[in-house]
N, C-alpha and C positions, 0 to 999 in steps of 0.2 A: 428524619433527615430530608432536607430540601434537595430535590434533584436539580442538576444542572440542565438548563434549557438550551436545546441545540436546534439549529436550522441547517438545511442543506441547500446550497445554490447549485442547480444543474442536476437533472435526474437522468444522466446518461450512464455509461458503463460503470464509472466509479461512483457517481452520485447515488445510484440505486443501492449499491453495496454499503456506502457510507450510512445511508438512511437505515438500512437493516442493522448495521453494526451498532448504531446508536440505540435503536429500538431494543437490542439485546442487552444493553447495559442497565443493570438494575438501579444504578444511581444517576441515570440521565433520562431526560424526557425529550423525545423528538417532537418539536413544536410544529414543524412543517417542512415541506420541500418547495423549491421554486424552479420554474422553467419557462421556456418561451413558446413552445408549440406542443400540440397534442400528439407527441411521438408514439410509436408503437409501445414503448415502455410504459408511458402514462395510460394509454388505452388498455393495456393489460392490467394495470393497477386498478383502473376503473371497473374492468370486468370482474375483478376480485373485490369489488365494493370498497376500494381504497384501503384495503387491509394488507399490511405488510408483515414483516417479521414479528414473531411473538404475539400475533393478533392485534398489533398496534394500528390504529387508524391514522392514515397519512393525509394530512391536510395540504392542499395544493395552493400555492401562491404564484401570481404571474409577474414576471419581470417586465420592465419597460419595453414597449414595442410588441408585446404579445397581443394577439387577436383574440379577445375574450369570446367573440362570437363563434370562433372555430371550436372552442372548448364546449360552448353551449350546444352546438350542433351535434356533438358526440355525447352529450349528456354527462360531461365531466364536471363535477362540482368544484367551484373555486372559492377558497376561503378568504382571499384578499390579495393585496399587492405585495411585491417584494419588500417595499419600504415598511409595510406593516409587519411583515415577518421579522425584519431586522430589529424593529422596536420591541419585539416580544421575546428575544432570546438573549442568552449570556454569551454565546459563541456561535459563529457561522462556520460551517465547513464548505469551502468554496471549491467546487469541482466543475466550474464553468470552463468553456473552451479557453485555450491559452490567450492571454491578453485581456479577456473579459474580467477576470478576477481583479486585476489591477484597477479597472474602472469601478468595480463593485466596492473596492476598498474605500472609495470616497464616502459611500453610505455608512460603512462600518465605522469610519472615523467620526462621521457626523453624529452617530447615535451612541458612540462609546462602546461599540460591540467588538469583542475579540474575534479574530478570524484565523483559520488554518487553511492554507492554500495547498493545492496538489502540485505535483512535479512539473506540470506544463507551464507554470508561471516562472518569470524570471526571479532569481534570488533576491533582487532588490525590493520585491514587493513585501518582504518580511523582515523582521528583526533578527530572527534566528532560523537557520537551516537545520531541520530537526530530524533526529532518529531516536526512537524509544529506548533502544539499548545503548547506543554509543554516546549520546549526549543529553539524556533526559533532563538532568538538572539545569542545563542551560536554558531550558524552556520554561522554568518555573516563573509564573506570574507575568510572562511576556505577552504582549497584546497580539502580535502577528507572527505566526510560525509558518514555515513552508516545509512540506514533506519532500523527501527524496523521491526519485522516479522508482518505478517498480523494480527494475534491475538493480539499481543502487541500494534499495531497501533490503532486498534479499542478500545481495553481496555483502553489505555491511554486517548483517546478522552473523555471517560466518567469519568474516575478518575480525569483528569485535570479539566473537567467541574465542578465537585463537589468540587474539591479542591479550585478553584478560588471563589466559592460561599460560602463554609462553612469552608474550611481548613481541609483536610483529614489527619489523622494520620496513619491509618492502613486499609489494604484491604485483604480479603481472597477470592480467586478465584477458580472456578472449570471450566475447559475447556473440552467441549465435542467436540472432534476434528474430522473433516472429514478425512478419511484415504488417499484420493488421489484427484487430480483434475479430473473433468469430462474428459473422453477420455484417462486417464492414465490406463495402464495395469500392471505396474511394481510392484504394491503392492499386486497383486494377487486378487483372489476372496475369500472373507471371510464372515464368519457368527459368529463373535465373537467381544467382546470388549476387549481392552488391556489397562492396566493402566501403566503409567510411575512412576518412583520414584519421590517423592516430595522433594523439591519444583520444580515446572515447570520452564523452562527457562523464560517464560513470566513474572513470578513474579520477578525473578532476574533482568530481563531487565527493568521492570517498575521501580525498585529501582535505576537502573543505570541512568535513565532519570529523575526520581523524587526521589532523595535520602532522602527527608524528610518524605517519606511514607514507612511504614513497610508493606511489601507484602509477602504473601505465597500462594501457589497454587497447585492444583492437575490437571493432564491432563489425559483424557480417549480418546483413539482412537476408532472411530466408523466406520462401513462399509457403509458410505455414502459419497457423493461427493459435494453436493451443500451447502457449508457453515458450519462454526463452530458455536456453541452456547456456550456462557460464562455466568456463574452466578457469581455475585460479592456481597460480604458483605462489606460495607464501614463504617468506624468509624471516626467521626469527632474529632478534637482536644479538649482536656479538657472536654471530655464527653458530648459535645454539642449534642443535639438531632436534627436529620435530619428527618423532616416529609415527608410523601409521596407527599403531595401537593407541598412542596418547592423543592424537588428533581425533580418532574415532570416538574415544571415550568422552572428549570434550563436546563433540557434536551431539552425541547421544543424550547428553544432559540438557541441551538447549530446548526449551518448550516449542520454539517456532522453527525447529529444524527436524524434518522427518527423514531419518536415515533409512534407505531402501537398498535393495540389491537387484541385479539383473536376474539372478536365479529365481527370485520370488515372482518374476513376471514383469518387473518395472523396466521395460526395454527402452523407454524414452518419455518424451513429454506427453504423448497421447495416452500412455499407460497411466500416468498420474491423473490426467483429466478424467479418464474412464473410471478410475478407482474412486475419485471424489464423487462422481455421479452414483456409483454403486453404493457408496456410503449414505446416499440420500442427501448429500449436501445441497443446499439451495443454489440453483443455477450451475451446479457442478463446481462450486468454488472450493478452494483449499487455502486456508490462511497460512499454513506452514509451507516452507520451501522443501523440495525433495533434494536429498543429497545421497549420491550413490556411494555406498561403502566400497563397491568394486572399483570406483574411480580413484580412491585415495592411494597415492603411490609416493614413495620417498624418492627424491632426486637429490643426491648428495645430502646436505643438511636440510634442504627445503622439503616442503610437502605440496603435493598437487591433488586437486579434487575437482569434481564437477557437480553443479547444482541445477535444479529446475526452478524457474520462476513462474508461478501462476499469475500472469500480469494483471488480470482483472481484479484480483482480490488481495494480493500480497500487501498492499499499503494500508488496508483497512485497520489491522491491529495497531500499527504505528500511529495512525490518525487518532484512534481512541486514546493512545498514550499521550498524544499531543493535547487533547482536551484536558486530560488529567493534570498535565504539567502546567498549562497556561492558567487553569483555574485553581491550581494548588490543591487538587483533590488528594493527591499523595505526593510526598516531598522527596522520595527517592525512586530511582529507576527500578529497584527490586519490588517496591510496593506498587508502583504505578503499573508496570508491565504485568505483575501478578494479578491485579484486579481485572485488567483487560483480558488476560488469558482465561480467567475464571468465567467471565460472562460470555466469551466467544467459544468456550469449551476447547481451547487450544491446549495441545499436549496431553489430552486425556488418553490417547493411544499408548503413551509411554507407561501408563500405570496398569495396563491390562496384562 
């Protein structure tokens, strides 16, 4: 079987994980990564002899404007130019800073390369706003897909899960958002909470992916780094009651939802991050979202629950789904997500 050739543009927080995700897929080949400067991430890769996930050799390509001499000074091998990488792949995963991906698209169009953009780009850069579970089939054979943001990705997993089981009409969400990724300094040192104007973009994005659901939401920025927490109130169609037992049963069946409890020791976002490290997960990543069984409560006919979003890694599985859809590797959401889950070892804890 011929493997799908994949490149990654931008080796930052998401790009590192996208490269690893591709390297773990048995039916894909990571051709190379591209970046601008010899960042700490690339220096660490060099110290590991450019070996990434599954022992795969990571070839580095330089984007326009990169100072090749800076890489040579640090003895970082360079395989070629970004343009050469584009000519060598079937699909590019673009995790460049917001706005750069739209510029890179000119090269993708020039060389007839499909591309998948991350949540930081405007929706107009792509033909389809994509989620692996909610609208996989809409991405089949499409040239340009865009992923939802980390919060929206995890949020849609749960809303889609309930929607397929009960038929959801309306959701109201509150997002308690980490202010920056671990290791970032550009947001400053803060001791305050900051609220955005409602509705949050996650609510609007959810309605773009799932137009039959009426969504609204509030977002609060918090001075923490290890994950977001979202609370959701979901209402079924025709006033149908959703019980706690029925909702919990639906969530427990979903491969990318990890149901946890406070009594087990999962007190919050930091508990889930520590647990991922204790599992030995690379970089402390967790592909599943955490959902507290203790948080599921009935409010009239509605159901309320809380989830944790591991913002650095949550979109990686859905990006692998997007490759499968745009390349028509699998033609249904069930088949596509199952293959991604298999190679990323997602949901294995449910079988233990």
